[in-house]
BAKOLVO-195803 format. One record per residue: residue number from 1; residue in three letters; x, y negated, z of N, C-alpha, C, O in turn. Coordinates in steps of 0.05 Angstrom, whole numbers. Layout:
BEGIN
    k    r    n_c1    n_c2    n_c3   ca_c1   ca_c2   ca_c3    c_c1    c_c2    c_c3    o_c1    o_c2    o_c3
  NUM  Ala       X       Y       Z       X       Y       Z       X       Y       Z       X       Y       Z
...
END
This chain:
BEGIN
    k    r    n_c1    n_c2    n_c3   ca_c1   ca_c2   ca_c3    c_c1    c_c2    c_c3    o_c1    o_c2    o_c3
    1  Met     397    -222    -105     403    -197     -90     431    -198     -79     450    -208     -92
    2  Ile     435    -187     -55     461    -186     -43     479    -166     -58     470    -143     -63
    3  Ala     503    -174     -64     520    -158     -82     524    -129     -72     523    -110     -88
    4  Ala     529    -126     -46     534     -99     -35     510     -80     -38     513     -56     -35
    5  Leu     487     -91     -42     462     -75     -44     452     -73     -72     431     -61     -77
    6  Gln     466     -84     -91     457     -85    -119     452     -57    -129     469     -39    -127
    7  Gly     428     -53    -140     421     -27    -152     411      -6    -134     403      16    -143
    8  Cys     411     -10    -107     402      11     -89     372      11     -85     361      31     -75
    9  Phe     359     -10     -92     330     -12     -87     315      -4    -113     309     -20    -130
   10  Thr     309      22    -114     296      33    -138     271      48    -129     266      52    -105
   11  Gly     255      57    -148     231      73    -142     212      58    -124     206      34    -129
   12  Ser     204      71    -102     185      58     -84     198      35     -68     184      20     -55
   13  Phe     224      32     -70     238      10     -56     243     -14     -74     256     -33     -66
   14  Thr     233     -13     -99     239     -35    -118     230     -62    -107     244     -82    -111
   15  Tyr     208     -62     -93     197     -88     -82     216    -101     -63     214    -126     -59
   16  Leu     235     -86     -52     253     -98     -32     272    -119     -44     283    -135     -30
   17  Ser     276    -118     -71     293    -138     -83     282    -166     -80     296    -185     -83
   18  Gly     256    -168     -75     243    -193     -70     240    -200     -41     231    -221     -34
   19  Val     247    -181     -24     244    -184       5     271    -192      18     272    -210      35
   20  Leu     292    -179      10     318    -182      22     335    -201       6     338    -197     -18
   21  Ala     346    -222      19     362    -241       5     381    -255      24     376    -255      48
   22  Ala     401    -268      13     419    -285      29     404    -310      37     389    -321      21
   23  Asp     408    -319      61     395    -343      71     407    -368      58     431    -369      51
   24  Asp     391    -389      55     400    -414      45     410    -431      68     394    -439      85
   25  Pro     436    -435      70     446    -450      94     436    -478      96     436    -490     117
   26  Ala     427    -489      73     416    -517      74     388    -517      87     381    -537      99
   27  Val     374    -495      85     347    -493      97     346    -466     111     333    -448     101
   28  Pro     359    -464     134     361    -437     147     334    -427     156     317    -441     166
   29  Thr     331    -401     153     307    -387     162     310    -380     191     332    -373     200
   30  Pro     289    -382     207     291    -375     236     299    -346     240     292    -328     225
   31  Thr     315    -342     260     321    -314     268     296    -301     279     277    -315     287
   32  Ala     296    -275     281     273    -261     293     270    -270     322     247    -274     331
   33  Ala     292    -274     336     290    -284     364     277    -311     365     260    -316     383
   34  Glu     284    -329     347     272    -356     347     242    -354     340     226    -369     352
   35  Leu     235    -338     320     207    -335     313     191    -325     337     169    -335     342
   36  Leu     201    -305     350     186    -293     372     185    -310     397     168    -306     415
   37  Ala     203    -329     399     203    -348     422     184    -371     418     181    -388     436
   38  Arg     172    -374     395     155    -397     389     131    -396     408     119    -375     412
   39  Pro     123    -419     419     100    -420     437      74    -414     423      54    -407     436
   40  Asp      73    -417     397      49    -412     382      49    -385     369      35    -380     349
   41  Leu      65    -366     380      66    -339     368      39    -326     366      33    -313     346
   42  Thr      23    -328     387      -3    -315     386     -20    -325     362     -33    -310     349
   43  Glu     -18    -351     357     -33    -362     334     -22    -351     308     -37    -346     289
   44  Ile       5    -348     306      17    -337     282       8    -309     277       1    -301     255
   45  Leu       7    -293     299      -1    -265     296     -30    -261     287     -36    -242     273
   46  Thr     -47    -280     295     -75    -277     290     -86    -297     269    -110    -301     267
   47  Arg     -68    -311     256     -77    -332     237     -95    -321     215    -113    -335     206
   48  Arg     -91    -296     207    -107    -285     186    -137    -285     192    -153    -288     175
   49  Cys    -144    -281     218    -172    -279     225    -183    -305     237    -207    -308     239
   50  Gly    -165    -323     245    -174    -349     256    -180    -348     286    -184    -327     297
   51  Pro    -179    -372     299    -182    -373     328    -210    -366     338    -214    -360     361
   52  Ala    -230    -367     320    -258    -362     329    -264    -332     329    -286    -324     338
   53  Ala    -246    -315     319    -251    -287     318    -253    -275     346    -241    -285     365
   54  Val    -268    -253     348    -271    -239     374    -244    -226     381    -228    -221     363
   55  Pro    -240    -220     406    -214    -208     415    -206    -183     399    -183    -179     393
   56  Ala    -226    -165     394    -219    -140     380    -208    -146     352    -189    -133     343
   57  Thr    -219    -166     338    -210    -173     312    -182    -185     313    -165    -181     296
   58  Arg    -177    -201     334    -151    -214     337    -130    -193     343    -107    -195     334
   59  Arg    -137    -172     358    -118    -151     363    -112    -136     337     -89    -128     333
   60  Ala    -132    -132     321    -128    -118     295    -109    -135     278     -92    -124     264
   61  Ala    -113    -161     278     -95    -178     262     -66    -177     272     -48    -176     256
   62  Ala     -63    -176     298     -36    -174     309     -23    -147     302       1    -146     297
   63  Ser     -39    -126     302     -29    -100     294     -20    -100     265       1     -89     258
   64  Met     -36    -112     247     -28    -114     219      -3    -131     216      14    -125     199
   65  Trp       0    -152     231      24    -169     230      48    -152     236      69    -154     223
   66  Ser      46    -134     256      69    -118     263      76     -98     241      99     -91     238
   67  Gln      56     -89     226      62     -71     203      77     -86     181      95     -75     170
   68  Tyr      68    -111     176      83    -127     156     112    -131     167     131    -129     151
   69  Tyr     115    -136     192     141    -140     204     159    -115     200     182    -118     192
   70  Cys     148     -92     206     163     -68     203     171     -63     174     192     -52     168
   71  Gly     152     -70     156     159     -67     128     181     -85     118     197     -78     101
   72  Val     181    -109     130     201    -129     122     228    -124     135     249    -128     122
   73  Val     228    -114     159     254    -109     174     262     -80     172     284     -74     163
   74  Gly     244     -62     180     252     -34     182     258     -20     156     278      -6     154
   75  Val     242     -25     135     246     -11     110     272     -19      97     287      -2      88
   76  Pro     279     -45      95     305     -52      84     329     -40      99     349     -32      88
   77  Val     327     -39     126     348     -28     142     352       1     135     375      10     131
   78  Val     330      16     133     332      45     126     343      48      98     360      65      93
   79  Ala     332      33      79     340      36      51     370      29      47     384      43      33
   80  Ala     379       7      59     407      -1      56     426      20      68     447      26      57
   81  Ala     418      32      91     435      52     104     436      78      87     457      90      84
   82  Met     413      86      77     412     111      63     423     110      34     436     129      25
   83  Leu     418      87      21     424      86      -8     448      70     -15     460      74     -36
   84  Ala     456      51       2     480      35      -3     502      40      17     524      30      14
   85  Gly     495      55      38     515      60      59     524      35      74     546      33      83
   86  Arg     505      16      76     511      -9      89     492     -14     112     468      -6     111
   87  Arg     502     -27     133     486     -33     157     478     -62     156     495     -80     157
   88  Leu     452     -67     155     442     -95     156     444    -105     184     444     -89     203
   89  Pro     445    -131     188     444    -142     215     417    -135     228     396    -138     217
   90  Ile     419    -124     252     396    -112     265     385    -127     289     361    -128     293
   91  Thr     403    -139     305     393    -152     329     376    -176     323     380    -189     302
   92  Pro     356    -182     340     338    -204     334     352    -231     331     340    -249     318
   93  Asp     376    -235     341     389    -260     338     408    -261     314     421    -282     309
   94  Thr     408    -240     298     425    -240     274     409    -237     248     419    -245     227
   95  Cys     385    -226     249     369    -224     225     348    -246     224     339    -255     245
   96  Arg     343    -256     201     325    -279     197     300    -271     182     301    -256     163
   97  Ile     277    -280     192     251    -271     182     236    -294     170     230    -314     184
   98  Ala     229    -292     145     213    -312     131     184    -304     133     177    -280     131
   99  Cys     166    -323     137     137    -318     137     123    -334     116     132    -356     108
  100  Asp     101    -323     105      86    -338      85      67    -357      98      66    -358     123
  101  Pro      52    -373      83      34    -393      95      13    -382     114       2    -396     131
  102  Thr       6    -356     110     -14    -343     128      -1    -333     154     -14    -323     172
  103  Gly      26    -336     156      40    -327     180      51    -299     178      65    -290     196
  104  Gln      45    -285     156      54    -257     153      84    -256     146      92    -272     129
  105  Pro      99    -239     159     127    -236     151     129    -227     121     115    -210     112
  106  Cys     147    -240     107     150    -234      78     178    -231      69     183    -223      46
  107  Gly     198    -239      85     226    -237      76     246    -232      98     242    -242     120
  108  Phe     266    -218      92     289    -212     109     312    -228      98     321    -223      76
  109  Arg     323    -246     113     345    -263     104     370    -257     120     369    -253     144
  110  Ile     392    -257     106     418    -252     119     436    -276     115     437    -287      93
  111  Ala     449    -284     136     467    -307     134     487    -303     112     498    -281     108
  112  Ala     492    -324      96     508    -322      72     536    -312      78     548    -299      60
  113  Asp     547    -317     101     574    -308     108     575    -282     122     596    -273     132
  114  His     552    -268     125     551    -243     140     563    -221     122     555    -217      99
  115  Gln     582    -206     134     594    -183     120     580    -157     128     579    -150     151
  116  Leu     569    -143     108     555    -118     113     576     -96     118     594     -92     101
  117  Val     574     -82     140     594     -62     147     583     -34     139     559     -32     135
  118  Pro     601     -14     136     591      13     130     571      23     150     574      18     174
  119  Ala     551      37     141     529      46     158     536      70     175     526      73     197
  120  Gly     553      88     164     557     113     178     533     131     175     520     131     153
  121  Asp     525     145     195     502     163     194     477     145     194     472     130     212
  122  Pro     460     147     172     437     129     171     417     134     193     402     115     200
  123  Leu     416     158     204     398     163     226     406     148     252     389     141     268
  124  Glu     432     145     255     441     129     278     435      99     274     430      85     294
  125  Val     434      90     249     426      63     244     397      59     252     389      39     263
  126  Ile     380      79     245     352      78     253     349      77     283     332      62     294
  127  Asp     365      93     297     364      93     326     371      64     336     358      54     355
  128  Ser     391      52     324     398      25     332     376       5     327     371     -13     342
  129  Leu     363       9     304     340      -8     297     319      -7     319     307     -27     327
  130  Ile     314      17     329     294      21     350     303       8     376     288      -7     388
  131  Ser     327      15     385     336       6     411     344     -24     412     338     -37     432
  132  Asp     357     -33     391     368     -60     392     349     -81     381     352    -105     386
  133  His     330     -73     365     312     -92     353     283     -88     361     270    -106     373
  134  Leu     272     -65     354     243     -61     358     235     -61     388     213     -71     394
  135  Leu     251     -50     405     243     -50     434     239     -78     444     217     -83     455
  136  Pro     257     -97     442     252    -124     452     230    -138     436     215    -154     447
  137  Val     230    -134     409     209    -147     393     181    -138     400     163    -154     403
  138  Phe     178    -112     404     151    -101     410     142    -110     438     118    -113     443
  139  Asp     161    -113     457     153    -123     483     140    -150     480     119    -156     492
  140  Arg     152    -167     463     141    -194     459     115    -193     443      96    -208     450
  141  Leu     113    -177     422      89    -175     406      65    -164     423      43    -174     420
  142  Ala      71    -145     440      49    -134     456      38    -155     475      14    -157     479
  143  Glu      55    -172     486      47    -193     503      31    -214     488       9    -222     496
  144  Ala      42    -224     466      30    -246     451       5    -237     437     -15    -252     435
  145  Gly       4    -212     427     -19    -202     412     -39    -188     429     -61    -181     419
  146  Arg     -33    -184     454     -51    -170     473     -59    -143     462     -82    -135     462
  147  Ile     -39    -128     453     -43    -101     442     -24     -82     456      -4     -89     468
  148  Ser     -32     -56     454     -17     -35     468      10     -31     454      11     -30     429
  149  Pro      32     -28     469      57     -21     457      56       6     442      70       9     422
  150  Arg      39      24     451      36      50     437      26      46     409      34      59     390
  151  Leu       8      27     405      -2      20     379      20      10     361      22      18     338
  152  Leu      37      -7     372      59     -18     356      79       4     348      88       4     326
  153  Trp      84      23     367     103      44     360      91      64     340     105      76     324
  154  Cys      65      67     341      52      84     320      54      71     293      59      84     273
  155  Asn      50      44     292      55      30     267      83      34     257      87      39     233
  156  Ala     102      31     275     131      34     267     136      63     258     151      67     239
  157  Ala     125      82     272     130     110     264     121     116     236     135     128     220
  158  Ser      97     106     228      87     112     202     104      99     180     109     111     159
  159  Ile     114      75     186     130      60     166     158      71     164     169      75     142
  160  Leu     171      76     187     198      86     187     200     115     176     219     121     162
  161  Ala     180     131     183     180     159     172     177     158     142     190     174     127
  162  Trp     159     140     132     156     138     103     182     129      90     191     140      70
  163  Ala     195     108     101     219      97      90     241     118      90     256     121      70
  164  Ala     244     133     112     265     153     113     260     175      92     278     186      80
  165  Gly     234     182      89     228     203      69     233     194      41     244     209      25
  166  Val     226     169      34     232     158       8     262     156       3     271     164     -19
  167  Gly     276     146      22     305     143      19     319     170      14     336     173      -3
  168  Ala     311     191      30     322     217      26     314     229      -1     330     243     -14
  169  Glu     290     223     -10     281     233     -36     297     220     -59     306     234     -77
  170  Ile     302     194     -57     318     181     -78     346     192     -78     358     195     -99
  171  Arg     357     198     -55     384     210     -53     384     239     -62     405     250     -68
  172  Gly     360     251     -64     359     279     -71     369     297     -48     381     318     -54
  173  Asp     364     289     -24     375     303      -1     352     313      17     343     299      35
  174  Ala     343     337      12     321     348      27     329     353      56     312     351      74
  175  Thr     354     360      61     363     364      88     361     339     105     353     339     128
  176  Leu     369     316      93     367     291     107     338     284     113     332     273     134
  177  Ala     320     290      94     291     284      99     281     300     123     267     289     140
  178  Ala     289     325     125     280     342     147     292     332     173     279     330     194
  179  Arg     318     325     173     331     314     197     318     289     206     314     284     230
  180  Ala     311     271     187     299     246     194     272     250     207     266     237     228
  181  Arg     255     267     195     229     272     207     231     283     235     217     274     253
  182  Thr     249     302     239     252     315     265     262     295     285     252     293     308
  183  Arg     282     279     278     295     260     296     275     238     304     274     230     327
  184  Leu     260     228     284     242     206     290     218     215     306     209     201     324
  185  Leu     207     238     299     180     245     310     181     266     332     161     269     346
  186  Asp     202     281     334     202     304     352     222     302     376     217     313     397
  187  His     244     287     372     264     286     393     254     270     417     240     250     414
  188  Asp     262     279     441     254     266     465     268     239     468     256     220     479
  189  Arg     293     238     459     309     214     463     323     206     437     329     223     420
  190  Ile     330     180     435     346     172     412     375     172     420     382     180     443
  191  Ala     393     164     402     422     170     405     434     158     431     451     171     443
  192  Asp     424     135     440     436     123     464     424     132     490     429     121     511
  193  Gly     407     153     489     395     164     513     368     153     520     355     163     539
  194  Leu     359     132     506     333     121     512     311     140     504     314     155     485
  195  Val     288     139     518     265     154     510     257     146     482     255     122     476
  196  Asn     251     166     465     243     161     438     214     152     437     196     168     442
  197  Pro     208     126     431     181     116     432     164     125     408     140     122     407
  198  Leu     177     137     388     163     147     364     153     176     367     136     185     351
  199  Lys     163     190     387     156     218     390     125     221     393     113     208     409
  200  Gly     114     239     377      86     245     378      67     225     366      43     228     367
  201  Met      78     203     354      61     182     343      49     190     316      30     178     307
  202  Leu      61     210     303      49     222     279      47     252     284      65     264     295
  203  Thr      25     264     276      21     292     278      20     305     250      10     292     232
  204  Arg      30     329     248      30     343     222       2     354     217     -10     367     233
  205  Arg      -7     349     193     -33     360     184     -30     390     178      -9     398     169
  206  Pro     -51     406     182     -49     434     174     -43     436     144     -55     422     128
  207  Pro     -24     453     137     -16     454     108     -39     460      89     -39     450      67
  208  Asp     -59     475      98     -81     482      80    -100     458      76    -117     459      59
  209  Glu     -96     436      91    -112     412      87     -99     392      69    -113     374      59
  210  Val     -73     395      64     -58     375      49     -61     381      19     -53     402       9
  211  Gln     -73     362       5     -77     364     -24     -53     351     -38     -39     335     -26
  212  Pro     -48     358     -64     -26     346     -79     -28     315     -78     -49     304     -83
  213  Gly      -6     303     -72      -5     273     -71     -12     262     -44      -8     238     -40
  214  Glu     -21     278     -26     -28     268       1      -4     270      20      14     286      16
  215  Gly      -5     254      41      16     255      61      12     279      80     -11     289      83
  216  Ala      33     287      92      32     311     110      27     303     139      25     321     156
  217  Phe      25     277     145      22     268     173      -4     252     177     -15     241     158
  218  Arg     -12     251     202     -34     234     210     -26     218     235     -12     228     252
  219  Arg     -35     193     236     -28     176     258     -41     187     284     -62     199     283
  220  Lys     -28     182     306     -40     188     332     -60     167     341     -80     173     354
  221  Ile     -54     142     334     -70     119     343     -79     103     319     -63      98     301
  222  Cys    -103      94     320    -114      78     298    -101      50     298     -96      38     318
  223  Cys     -94      41     274     -81      14     271    -101      -9     273     -93     -32     273
  224  Leu    -127      -3     273    -149     -22     277    -155     -38     251    -171     -57     252
  225  Arg    -143     -31     229    -147     -47     205    -177     -46     196    -185     -64     181
  226  Tyr    -192     -26     204    -220     -25     196    -236     -49     207    -258     -54     197
  227  Gln    -225     -64     226    -238     -87     237    -232    -113     221    -243    -134     227
  228  Leu    -215    -110     200    -208    -133     184    -219    -131     156    -220    -109     145
  229  Glu    -228    -153     145    -237    -153     117    -213    -152      98    -192    -164     103
  230  Gly    -217    -138      76    -197    -139      55    -175    -118      57    -156    -118      41
  231  Phe    -178     -99      76    -158     -78      79    -170     -51      74    -191     -45      86
  232  Ala    -158     -35      57    -167      -8      53    -159       9      77    -141       1      93
  233  Asp    -172      32      81    -164      48     103    -137      62      97    -126      59      75
  234  Cys    -128      78     116    -101      90     113    -102     117      99     -82     131      97
  235  Gly    -125     124      88    -127     150      74    -124     173      94    -134     172     116
  236  Thr    -109     193      85    -105     216     102     -87     211     126     -86     227     145
  237  Leu     -73     188     126     -57     181     150     -74     171     173     -66     172     196
  238  Cys     -99     163     167    -116     151     187    -128     172     206    -137     193     196
  239  Pro    -129     167     232    -142     185     251    -172     183     251    -185     200     263
  240  Leu    -183     163     238    -212     160     236    -222     179     214    -206     188     198
  241  Pro    -248     186     213    -270     173     227    -275     182     256    -294     173     269
  242  Gly    -258     200     267    -263     208     294    -260     186     314    -274     186     335
  243  Arg    -243     166     308    -239     143     326    -234     152     355    -244     141     374
  244  Gly    -218     173     357    -213     184     384    -195     165     401    -201     160     424
  245  Asp    -174     155     389    -155     138     404    -149     114     388    -135     116     368
  246  Cys    -159      91     396    -156      67     380    -137      47     395    -142      23     394
  247  Gly    -117      57     409     -97      40     422    -107      28     448     -92      14     460
END
């Protein structure tokens, strides 16, 4: 574990201690930019279902790949900013992404000599994650995976909103939780003036429908996981069975 982040990954973030690590300079991990520039990126995105799968299944596999990616990159960035007050390297040419043998993202690596700077307002860090990292990354994933950018942003919205909520809960800061939800899901623009691509990607469920332990939001667009074997549905987050908008 990186010293500056020691002890901040608790509760639902405990798993991040196995995701985030200093890179081994003897065997450097590719940067996100290098990974996304690979000519075989489409094969990497769809490796889980294989080359013989029909296009719809391959799109579903690419969608799930993006969710793993957001979990590996987005969640640590949010957790470090909220709980350790540190800003992880965000741009695609500074963060390094490890993948497992199936091609799924599994680790966020930081150059051993990288100095983590103070995060400042964690919500501004999330804005930077969107504008400086996810915008160029999703452009490439949409092209290589042949999937809608709106689907990718809906995937990101569900993961980042969850991460911000968990981080605020661990901090015991209900005000931050409310600010994060509003900023991520309701604001027209993010801090640098760009259109907020997460706006409207999650809708609030009617309060009388929400049972104890259930989430308060529902996705706008189906993540397509129902087309893949071995994946449970999204529970109350899922817009199905209506299947109104599947990206």
